[in-house]
C-alpha positions as CSV (number, residue, x, y, z in Angstrom):
1,M,-9.3,19.4,-18.0
2,P,-8.3,20.4,-14.2
3,G,-11.6,22.7,-14.2
4,K,-14.0,19.8,-15.3
5,Y,-12.9,16.6,-13.3
6,S,-11.9,16.5,-10.0
7,N,-10.5,14.0,-7.7
8,H,-8.7,11.9,-10.0
9,F,-10.4,13.0,-12.7
10,Y,-14.0,11.9,-11.9
11,N,-16.5,12.2,-14.2
12,K,-19.9,12.0,-12.4
13,N,-21.5,12.4,-16.0
14,H,-20.9,8.6,-17.0
15,Q,-21.9,7.8,-13.4
16,P,-25.4,5.9,-14.9
17,Y,-23.1,3.8,-17.3
18,A,-20.8,3.2,-14.6
19,N,-23.6,1.1,-12.4
20,R,-24.8,-0.5,-15.4
21,L,-21.5,-2.2,-16.2
22,R,-20.7,-2.7,-12.6
23,N,-24.1,-5.0,-13.0
24,E,-23.5,-6.7,-15.8
25,G,-19.2,-7.6,-15.6
26,T,-17.1,-10.8,-17.1
27,K,-17.0,-13.2,-15.4
28,A,-13.3,-12.6,-15.9
29,E,-13.7,-8.9,-14.3
30,A,-15.8,-10.6,-10.8
31,C,-13.0,-12.8,-10.7
32,L,-10.3,-10.5,-10.0
33,W,-12.6,-7.9,-7.9
34,K,-13.8,-10.8,-5.6
35,Y,-10.3,-12.3,-5.3
36,V,-7.7,-10.1,-6.2
37,L,-9.0,-6.6,-5.4
38,R,-11.6,-6.3,-3.3
39,A,-11.5,-5.1,0.2
40,S,-8.1,-3.6,0.0
41,K,-6.6,-7.0,-0.4
42,L,-4.2,-6.3,-2.5
43,K,-1.1,-5.0,-0.9
44,G,-3.4,-2.5,1.4
45,Y,-4.8,-1.0,-1.3
46,A,-8.4,0.7,-2.6
47,F,-9.0,-0.1,-6.2
48,R,-12.4,1.0,-7.8
49,R,-14.6,-1.1,-9.8
50,Q,-16.1,0.5,-13.3
51,R,-14.6,4.5,-11.9
52,P,-15.5,6.6,-14.7
53,V,-12.2,8.3,-15.7
54,L,-12.1,11.1,-17.7
55,Q,-14.6,10.4,-20.7
56,Y,-14.0,6.8,-20.3
57,I,-15.2,4.1,-17.5
58,A,-12.1,2.2,-16.3
59,D,-12.5,-1.8,-15.3
60,F,-11.0,-0.9,-12.1
61,M,-8.9,2.1,-10.8
62,C,-7.0,2.8,-7.7
63,K,-6.4,6.7,-7.0
64,E,-3.1,6.4,-4.1
65,L,-1.6,4.3,-7.0
66,M,-2.5,6.6,-10.5
67,L,-3.4,2.7,-11.6
68,I,-6.8,1.7,-14.2
69,I,-6.8,-2.1,-14.5
70,E,-8.3,-3.1,-17.5
71,V,-9.6,-7.1,-18.2
72,D,-10.6,-7.5,-22.2
73,G,-12.6,-10.0,-23.8
74,S,-12.1,-11.0,-27.1
75,I,-13.7,-8.2,-28.9
76,H,-11.0,-6.0,-28.2
77,D,-8.6,-8.5,-30.3
78,L,-10.6,-6.5,-33.3
79,E,-8.0,-3.6,-35.2
80,E,-10.8,-1.2,-34.8
81,V,-11.6,-2.1,-30.7
82,M,-7.6,-2.1,-30.9
83,R,-7.2,1.2,-32.5
84,K,-9.5,2.9,-29.5
85,D,-7.6,0.7,-26.8
86,K,-4.5,2.8,-27.7
87,E,-6.0,5.6,-28.3
88,R,-7.5,5.8,-24.5
89,Q,-4.7,4.4,-22.4
90,K,-2.2,7.1,-24.3
91,V,-5.2,9.9,-23.0
92,L,-5.2,8.2,-19.4
93,E,-1.6,8.0,-19.4
94,E,-0.4,11.9,-20.1
95,A,-3.3,12.6,-17.4
96,G,-0.6,10.3,-15.4
97,F,-2.4,7.1,-15.3
98,T,-0.6,3.5,-15.8
99,V,-2.9,0.9,-17.6
100,L,-2.0,-2.4,-17.2
101,R,-4.2,-4.8,-19.3
102,F,-5.0,-8.8,-18.7
103,T,-6.9,-10.7,-20.6
104,N,-10.1,-12.4,-19.6
105,E,-8.2,-16.1,-20.1
106,E,-5.4,-14.6,-17.8
107,V,-7.6,-13.8,-15.0
108,L,-9.7,-16.7,-15.0
109,T,-7.0,-19.4,-15.8
110,N,-4.2,-18.2,-14.0
111,I,-5.3,-15.4,-11.5
112,Q,-2.4,-16.4,-9.0
113,W,-0.5,-14.8,-11.6
114,V,-2.3,-11.8,-12.4
115,Q,-2.4,-11.2,-8.6
116,S,1.8,-11.6,-8.7
117,F,1.8,-9.2,-11.2
118,L,0.3,-6.5,-9.8
119,E,2.0,-7.0,-6.1
120,D,5.1,-7.2,-7.8
121,W,4.2,-4.0,-9.9
122,I,2.9,-2.5,-6.3
123,T,6.5,-3.2,-5.5
124,K,8.2,-1.5,-7.6
125,K,6.1,1.9,-8.0
126,T,6.0,2.5,-4.1
127,A,9.7,1.3,-3.5
128,S,10.6,4.3,-6.0
């Protein structure tokens, strides 16, 4: 794995797909990006949108925190998708990332809670 990836496991082969996902993002992803993560709004940390990481595309990734944020729609309630999500999370955590998941509904109906949760997580992570 180390020789194949660089820059925090960036996978340049997935960049065209990531670009497409960035342009076709969900409303919840757009809201989280615009109101919480964009322009280092979250405690000064820089996040990247639709970032190729290993063989996956992370919805949002912060290199400095080794943090991946996923925003899941209702399709993630399906058994097969949940199984794939669990495997994906395991691989990303083995690479050193923390994966935090929020539902579309949480982001769209309670973005202040999501922001507060992330701020608290960052405070705890950076205090240790």
